[in-house]
C-alpha positions, -999 to +999 in steps of 0.1 A: +746+551+024+716+545+046+736+551+078+752+583+064+719+597+051+701+587+083+729+605+103+726+635+080+688+635+083+690+633+122+713+662+123+692+681+098+663+678+122+681+700+147+674+730+125+708+747+120+696+778+104+710+796+074+708+833+064+699+840+028+725+817+014+738+799-016+774+788-015+780+768+016+814+759+028+816+742+061+833+715+083+817+681+079+817+646+095+852+638+081+865+673+090+868+682+054+853+713+037+823+711+015+812+736-011+777+740-026+763+769-046+726+776-050+713+797-079+681+816-087+680+799-121+676+762-129+710+755-146+736+769-122+745+798-145+758+830-130+746+853-158+721+881-164+698+886-135+709+854-116+716+858-079+736+836-056+749+837-021+783+826-006+784+814+030+816+801+046+819+787+081+824+758+103+790+740+105+785+703+109+762+695+080+729+702+099+698+717+084+704+751+067+672+771+062+673+799+036+663+833+049+673+826+085+704+832+105+731+805+106+756+812+135+793+807+128+792+817+091+802+847+070+780+856+041+782+876+008+755+883-017+760+883-055+735+898-080+734+905-117+751+872-125+779+879-100+787+914-112+776+930-079+787+919-045+772+930-013+761+921+022+729+903+030+700+927+032+670+905+040+655+903+005+638+871-005+660+846-022+645+816-041+671+791-055+661+766-082+695+748-086+725+736-067+761+731-078+782+708-057+820+709-058+846+682-051+840+662-019+805+676-014+772+659-012+740+678-003+703+669+002+680+698-009+645+702+005+612+719-004+604+729+032+621+749+060+628+717+081+650+695+059+621+670+057+600+673+025+611+666-010+646+655-003+669+651-033+706+640-030+731+659-052+767+647-053+798+650-074+798+629-106+829+619-125+850+642-103+834+672-120+813+699-102+777+688-106+747+710-111+711+699-105+679+718-111+653+713-084+616+717-081+592+697-059+555+693-063+539+704-030+501+701-030+490+719-062+521+741-065+558+738-072+584+746-046+620+757-050+649+749-025+640+761+010+666+742+030+695+719+026+721+697+045+756+689+032+784+665+041+817+655+025+810+631-003+838+609+010+814+600+038+793+582+012+820+556+005+806+521+007+770+535+003+762+517-030+758+550-048+777+548-082+811+563-077+812+556-040+816+518-039 
């Protein structure tokens, strides 16, 4: 795991930028596709006023920064719990949870550089896994500001339960 996470962190440092995103689907180290969905609530529920973003593309698992452009992707915006779909319009987006799908592992961060408050989220029991996120920064609490994903199959042999 240390080698995979270190590799992911090194690539995250190159600042691959993301444009107002939530669901991220991209090529990874094992050339598989990964899928992660970020929500404006803390329980990954597309309901009521919840917003989420869908981004698809061929990115290598580098650092994705919310609110910035990420070349090589296509993006859609969903509001009102997914009832309304539209193009990105530059509005502020503050996700508080992430849902990872099969063969996906992501590290979410509280800063715009994939450096502070890293928290690994990965599939558990072969079921899509949701994790609420908040990080204490100074005297405040921060939501997800950036993230980096890889195929969870890259974690085999890492010592993480389920990847022995």
